[in-house]
C-alpha positions, -999 to 999 in steps of 0.1 A, spaced: 75 -95 44 43 -95 72 10 -85 57 24 -75 23 9 -100 -7 40 -103 -21 29 -104 -61 6 -77 -58 13 -49 -70 9 -14 -42 -23 0 -48 -38 -43 -43 -16 -39 -10 -30 -8 7 -64 -23 -1 -53 -50 17 -33 -40 47 -63 -12 54 -92 -36 53 -66 -54 77 -74 -24 96 -104 -17 96 -116 5 64 -141 -5 47 -143 -1 6 -166 37 8 -135 49 37 -109 36 12 -116 53 -14 -116 88 3 -76 81 16 -64 60 -10 -50 91 -29 -38 106 5 -19 73 15 -3 74 -22 8 106 -21 20 105 8 41 67 3 58 90 -27 63 59 -40 46 69 -80 41 51 -104 63 19 -83 21 15 -75 20 -5 -99 48 -29 -95 46 -62 -79 59 -52 -44 80 -82 -45 106 -55 -68 107 -31 -36 135 -26 -20 128 -29 18 127 7 22 103 9 0 85 -15 17 86 2 52 71 31 33 46 18 24 35 0 56 42 32 75 19 50 49 -10 30 51 -5 23 84 
């Protein structure tokens, strides 16, 4: 899927997509837990996204946006 690094986990992809949208490391630190909570992916954020379903990928992308 466009914009995701399939071998990286959910947390890393949150960072990658956030940086693509203009966030900095400092601003991301303030938002990352809220993004994770909004995604409702829980422990799945620790898994590589290649194992995510299409719905999980969409949920992650929408949470970062």
